[in-house]
N, C-alpha and C positions, 0 to 999 in steps of 0.2 A: 821335288820342285819341278823337274822336267815334265813329269806326268801331269802336274797341276796345270802347267802352261799349255800342254798339249790338249788337255781336257777343255780348257777355256777356248782355245782356238777352234777346236772341233765343234763346241756348242755354238760359237759365233757363226761358223760356216753353216751349220744346220739352221740356225735362226735366220740368216740371210736367205738361205734357200727357201725356207717356209714363207718369208715375206715376199719373195719373188713370185710365189704362187698365188698371192692375193690378186684379186681382180676388182674392177669397178663394181660397186654395189656392196662390197664387203665392208664391215665396220673396221676402221683403221685407227692406229695410234694417233693421238692429236698432234704431238710435236714432231714425231718422226714417221709419218705415214709412208708406206712403201707398197707399190703394186705395179703391175705392168700397165703400160698405156693402152687405153681402149682404142684410141686413134692417134698414131704418132705423126704429128704434123697435119697440115690442112690439105684438102684436095683443091688444086688450082684449076680453074676454068679460064683459059687464056683466050680472050676475044680481041686481042690487039690487032689493029688493022682492019677490023670488021665493023659493020654498020650497026646502027641502032636496031635495024630489023633483026640482025643476028642476036643481039641482046634480048629483044622481045621474044624471039623464038626459043631461046635458051630458058629464060625465066618462066615462060608459059608452061614448061614441063614440070615445074616444081609443085609439090603438094601444098595445099593451103588448109588453114583452120576454117571451120564453118562459123561465120559471124552471127551474132544474135541480131534480132530485129532492131533493137535500139542502136546498135553499133552501125548497122546499115543506114539508118536514118541520119546519124551523125556524119557518116562518110559522104552522104549526098551533099551536105553543106560544105564539105571540104573540096569538092571537085574543082570549082573555079578558083578557089584560093590556092590550091596546089599548083594550078596552072600559072598563077601569078608569081609564086616564089621559085618554082622549078619547072619552067616551060618545056625544056627538052625531056626531062624525066616524065612529065605528065603526058607528053606526046607518045613516048615509048610505052607508057602504061595503057594508053588508049589502044595502041596497036596490040599489046598483049591481051587486052580484053577482047578485041576482035578475034584473035586466034583461039581463045578459050570459049568464045561464044557467050560472054557475060557482059554486064554493065561495068564500067570502070570503077564505080564506087564500091562494087563488091570486092574488087582486089584491094582497094584501100582499106576496106573494113576488115578483111582477113588479116592484114598486117597489123591492125590495131587490136584485134580481139584479145590476145593474151594479156596485154597490159590492162585492158578494160576489165577483164575478168578478175585479175589480181586486185585492182583498185576496188572493185565492187565487193569483193570478199573482205577487204580491210574495212570498208565503210559499214558493212553489216556485222562486223565483229563486236561483241558486247562484253567479252571477258578477256583477261590477259591470255588465256589459253587459245581462244578462237582468233585473237589478233596474232599470236605467235604462229598458229597453223596457217593463217592467211599469208603472213610475211614470208613463209618458207617457199611460196610459189612465185616469188618475185623474179624479175629478169633484169640483168644489167646492173651489177651491184656496186662495185668500187671503181671509180674512175680517177685518173690522175693526169696532170699536165705539168711539166717542168717549165719554169719561166725562162725565156730567152733562147731556148734550144729548138723549138718547133716540134717537140716530142710529146705525144699524148697517148694514153694507154688505158686499158680496162681489163679487169678480171670479170668475166661474164659468169654470173652465178644463177643456177637454176636447179630444179629438181633432178635427181640422179637419172630419172627416166629420159630426160632430154639428152644427156650424154650418151645413153645406151641406144637411143632410137633415132637420133638426128645427127648425121655426119657434119663436120665443120667444112664448109666450102668457102673459097675466096674467088671472086670474079675480078679479072683484070681487063680493062678496056684501054683505049688510048688516053682517056682523061680521068679515069677513076680506078681505084682498087677498093672493093667493098665486100662485106659479108652479106650474102643474099638470104634473108630470112623470109619465109613464106612467099618466096618469089619476088621479093621487094628489096629496096635499097636500105641497108642498115649500116652498122659501123663501117667507116672507111676513110679514105682520103682522096683529095683531088690534087691538082698540081701545086696548090698553095695552102690548103687547109685540111686538117685531119679532125675527126670527130668520133666520140664514143658516147655512150648514154648510161644513165641509171634512172629507173622509175622512182618517183617520190610519192605520188598519190596523196590521198587525204590523210591528215589535215595539212599537208605541206601546201596545198593549193586547191581551190574550188574546182570541181569537176564540171565539164560542159553538159548542157542539156540540149534538147531539140531546138531551143530558141537562140542558141549561141551561133552567130553567123560568121565569126572570124576564125573558124576552125581550120587547121591544117593537120594532116596526118603525119605520123612519126617518120614514115619512109620518105615523104616529100621534104620534111625538115632536113633529113640526112642529105638528100640530093641537093637541096638549096645550099647547105653549108659546104659540101665538097665541091660545088661549082663556083664558090666565092673566091675572091682574091685575097681576103684577109679576115681576121676575126671580126673586125669592125664592120666590114662589108656584110658578113653573115648575120650579125646582130641587127643591122639596119634592115635587112630583108625580113626579119622575123619579129621585130619589136611590136608590131601592131596585130600580131596573130597569137592564137593559143592552141596548144595541143588539147585533145579531149580530156586527157588525164594529166595531172601534174608530172612533168618530166624534166630531167636535167640533161643537157648536152655539153660535155666538156670538150673544149676545142683548143687547138694550137695552130699557128701558121708559120710559114717559112721566113717571116721577118722576126720571129721570136715572141710574138704576142700570144697570150693564152687567156683562158677564162672558162667560166661555167655559165652557160645560158640556161637559166631556170624559167620554164614556161608553164603557165597555168592560166585559168580564166581571170585570176586576180591581176596578174601582170606578167610581162616577160622582162627579165632583168639580166644583166651581165655582171657577174661577180669575178673579181680577180684576187690573187694572193700575192705574196712577196716572192718567195722562192718557187712558187708554183701553186697549184690548187689540188686538194684531195676532196672527193665528194662521194657520198653513199646515198642510201635510200631515204633521205629526209633533207629538209632545209631547216633553218633556224626556227621557223614557226612550229614545225612538227616537234622538234626537240623540246621547245618550251612547253607545248601542249602536253606531251607525255610526262614531263617532269612535274607537272602540276598534280598528277595522280599517283606517281610511283617514283622510287629512287632511281638514280642513274644506273645502278647495277641491274635493277629489275627491268628498266626500260631497254637496256642494251641486250639483256638475255631474251626478252620478249620479241624484240625487233631484229632478230638474227644478227647481232653484233654490229648493227648499223653505225652506232655512235663510236664504238671502238675502231671499226674499220676506217671511218672517216678521219678520226684523230690520228691513227697510225699513219694513214696515207699522207696527211698534212705534215706530220713530223718528218717523214721521209723526204717529201719534196722540198721542205724548208731547209733541211740540214744535210742532205746528200752532198758528198764532196765531188762525186762524178755524176753529173746529170747527162747521162749518155743512154744509148739503147741498152748496153750491158747493165748500167745502173738500174734502169727500169725493170729489166728482167729479174734482177736480184730482188727488188721490192715486191714484184708480183708473186714471189714465192714465200713471202713472209706472213706468219700468223699475226693478227687475225685477218689481214687482207686476203690471204689465200685460205680457202675453206675446203677441207676434205671431209669425207663421210665419217663423222664421229658420233654425234648425238642427234643430228637432223639429216634429212635427205636433201638439204639445200647445200649445194657444193659448187665449186669453181669447175665449170665444164670446158672452158677455153679461155685463152688470153690473147690480147692483140696489142701491138705497139705500132704507132704510125709516126715515122720520122719525116716530117714534111720538108726539111732542109735537104735531106739526102734523097727524097722521093722513094722511100722504101717502107714496106709494111712487113710486120712479123706476126704470124698467126699460129698459135698452137692448136692441135686437134683435140686436146684434152687439157686437164689441169697441168700447168707448166712444171709442176713437180715431177711429172711422169712423162711428159711429151716434149719432143723437140719443137722448135718453131720453123715454119716454112717462111722463107724470105721471098718477097715479091717486090720488084722495083720497076719504076717506069723506064 
């Protein structure tokens, strides 16, 4: 009997050691994945007490994607609209463009390129397999906000190469804490409102074309929301505009209001829940469209668990007994909201929680199953 127990303990220790040797990119167990963190916590760039010039100089050093010609054309239409919804951010981007020696619409286009490419591949998919392949390239996948708490969060899901090749950074200024993607303003919080995103794409909403004049780019939407005083204030800034690709921005403010601002050429709407709201890579229109041609199980498998992720997120925000930062950390670790490398290269690469009432952000440098959170507060 003693020998049997010793053997079991020894095997368990060997198994734990083997799992500890696993690294990002390895195929993992679905329910109990274990590996070392690729990046433990986020890299903080603290620009507190510094000017907009310092922010422009810092962001100007970031690498960019190379935008397609059609994206550059769309971005030109957005320049004046971006100035209207986020004037301070637009001025900083103008300065950044001067530093880099380019036109400002080129910077806006670079920040838009990835979501545009993903949406284009979805539109061109003509089989379940090609749709599934396109969906695995999506960014910004499951977003959640608790009602009444001012807490909003996201699991950011991308291809595994993004985790391996792009470090997670957080920029803090006197007025904002945000994730700088492609040298632009992405998920973050201001003194009153926090915001995260998930792409929806076609057929959740119509995609813009060169004749669409009320375009704003995604980074400017983030800047507009984080400079707002409330969820309603943010929505009122955005309700007459569209993003080039159908996008969702999940928001919460320090008065306890929350919602999902869904933007497309069709309309910009604000959706709220009871206990909160969970959102993934679709809206009700897309769900209905997909279910006209396949079963829910097939649709969910094809579209990287989008429907399961949203339903799980909604259940958690509705029924969680502790709607706190710790409660949100727990939710972001749960399957299928949390995605590890199992059968697709589409994984959770970082997580973020914005607590607007406390003025603190929490950002992991990797999937939160493996990484600690870096806490940044005003």
